[in-house]
N, C-alpha and C positions, 0 to 999 in steps of 0.2 A: 504493500499500500505505499502511496505517496505521502512523504513527511511522517512515516512511522518508524521510529529508531529500531523497532523489533522486527524489520522486514526480512533481515538476512537469517533470522533463527524461527522465524514463523513456520508452523507446519501446515497451516491452511491453504488449501489449493485457491480458494477464492475468498477475497475479504469482503464480509458483509457489513462492516462498521459495527459489529456487535462485540467486538472482543473487549472483555472486561480490563484486560491489562491496559490497551491503548485509550480505553474511554478515561480510565483513572489518570494516566500519563497526560493526556490531552487537557484534561480539566485542570490540573495544577500548572501545566506549563503555560496555558493561555491565561490564567490568573496571574501568573508571574511574569509575563511577557517574555518567555524564551522560547525562540524558533530553533529548528534545526540548522539554520544559517548562523546561529550565534556562534562567535569564536570560542566559547566555552565547551562547545561540544567536541572541539578538537584540541583541548588542553593537553599540555605534556605531563608525564607521570608526576613530575615534581609539583606541579601547580595542583593537580589531583590531590596528591598527598597532603599538602597545605590545607586545601579546603576541608578535607576530612579531619585535620587535626583542630581546626577552628571549630567544627561541629562537635567533636568529642571532648575539647575543653569547656565548651558551654554546658554539656552535660554533666561534666565533673566539677564545675565551678560552685565553690561554697566558701567563700573568704568570710571569716568571723569579724573582720573590720570593715566589711561592705554591708551597704543597706539592701542589696540586691543579691540575686543568685541565678544560677544557670545562664551565665552571659560570657561571651567571649569577644574580643576586639582585635580587629587586624587594621594596622597602620603601614603601608608600604606602596610599592609600584603595582601599576594597572589594577586600581580598586573597582573599577566596572567590571573587568574580566573576572576579578576574584569573587565579587558579589553574585555575578550570574553563575559562576561555577559551584559556589557553595549551595546556591538554590537549587541548580540542576541536580547537584549531588545529593541533596536532601530529598527531593522528589523521588529520585530513581532507586536509591540506596536505602534511605531510612523511613520512607513513606510509602515504599511498594505495599500493596495490599491494604492500605489504610482506608480506602474508600474515598468519599467525596467531602470528608469533614475531618479536621484536626490535622491538617496537612502543612503546606509550606506557603509562605507569603513573603514576597519582596516588596518592602516600603521604601520608596522614594521620599525621604523626609522633607526635602525643599517642598515637593508637590503637597505633601499632606499639611505643612504649614500654610501653603497658599489656600487650599481648599478650606481650612479651618478659619482663616480670615475672611474668605469670601462668604462663609456662613453667617457673619455678623450682619450681612444685608438682608433684609426681610424678603426680597426677592429670589433668593438663592434657592435653588432646587438641592437639597441636602441628601438626595439619593447617594450621590457618589461618596461622599464624606461619610455617610453612615455605612455604607459597604465596606470602606477601609477601616472603619473602627471595629466592625465585626471581625473582619479578617485579621486584625492586630490581635484582638482579644483571643480568638479561637485557634489560631495556627499553632500547632507544634513547634514549628521552626519558623521564626521570624528574622530575616535579613534586612537590615537597616542601611541605607545608602544615602549618598549626596548631602552628607552633613557639611561639606567644605562649602556649599552653596549658601549657607545661611550663616547670617551674624547673630549670634547668640547671645541674648540679653536675658532679662528675667522671664519673660513669656516663653521664649523659644526654647530655654532650658527647663523650665517647668513642664512644657509640653512633652519633652522627650523623656524626663524622669518620670511623668505621670504612666507613660506607656511601660517603662521598666516596672514601675509600682504594680501596674494592672497585671503584669505577667509573673508575679512573684508567687509562683505556685509550681508544684512538681510537674515534670514533663511539658515545660514552656521555655523553650530553648531561644535565646536571643543572641545573634550574631551581628555586631556593629563593624562595618567596613569603612575605613578612613583612608584619605589620601596620605601621602608621607610629608612629614616636615611641618613647618611652623603653622602652615594654613589649612591643616587637616581639620581644626575645629576652631575658627575664628570666632572670637566673642568679647565682650565688654569685661575687662578685668574687675571693675568694681561691682559686677553682679555676684551676689551671694550664691545663687542658683547655678550660675555658670561655673563658679568654683567647685560646687557640689558636684556637677557633672563632669568636669575635668578629673577630679580626684577619683571618681568610680571608675573612669576609663584607665587612668594610670595605674590603678590597682591591677589592672589585668596586664600590665607590661608594657604598655606603650608610652612613647615619650611625646609630649605636647608642649 
């Protein structure tokens, strides 16, 4: 079948679009905007190993000095590729046979912030934002990207911290993917909530 990653190993003579494995795969990749043309599909073994390590670190995370748990953070080169690869790996390796609930979601935080601000307008249709909030809360694996496009003050920092707080429960794993260097998490130094957010990420071994 066209656009099916299981074509080479499928034993069906004719595809009738009823395959459970493909339906599940299609559901999560469409939600996370991952196509077979994505460079993550052709990632190297080293990159796949890095993505797998980030997922495992989130599952093992339980720092006594932290206010949150089950979270890992990446700061380095090719953040968009790494975010897509972590997402794809979570879908195909860790959420296989999970069905259509409790799976994977990749959140563009800059987009989420924009949608949140738009919702302050009475004429705004909140359907997209409400869907995002549901997927943020319910996903077993949440990958958060595009934090470098945001100037973090009190509101922006509180918005991200509230996501981490909402996901403070067993089997809710959060992977935050940052760019490398001083502009990975730009913000206002005088913001107390920005300092709190930075400290939480630095506890996971990143330099900001």
